[in-house]
C-alpha positions, -999 to +999 in steps of 0.1 A: -550+779+333-586+792+321-608+769+302-616+801+278-579+805+267-574+768+261-605+765+242-598+794+221-564+779+213-578+746+206-604+761+184-575+783+165-554+748+159-585+731+146-585+759+120-553+772+113-524+744+094-495+770+104-506+774+139-502+736+141-472+733+123-458+758+148-471+743+177-456+710+167-424+726+165-426+744+196-459+736+217-450+754+249-440+785+232-475+784+210-493+778+242-478+809+260-483+832+232-519+821+236-518+835+273-517+805+287-490+804+317-470+771+319-449+759+351-416+741+344-432+707+345-465+714+322-437+732+294-414+703+298-445+678+294-455+694+262-422+698+247-411+659+255-444+648+236-436+639+196-463+658+183-453+651+147-463+617+151-500+620+154-526+635+126-539+667+126-574+653+139-558+636+171-538+667+177-570+685+176-590+660+197-562+660+221-560+695+225-599+704+225-621+703+254-613+678+283-583+667+265-559+695+275-565+683+311-540+657+300-515+686+301-523+703+335 
């Protein structure tokens, strides 16, 4: 996964409440629509997380910068 694509998606998630809602419903689809390829394990890990249980601020923090590393 490219760092540039990951940061672009994190920036979009920080700015767009609708995109965050879509991410919470289907995170792997949002990531792949951003041009980031996921393998089966990465997709399953994203889908297994309860993204609705965290605040917008925590979601953005977890997915920006080094936070993405937890998923790859």
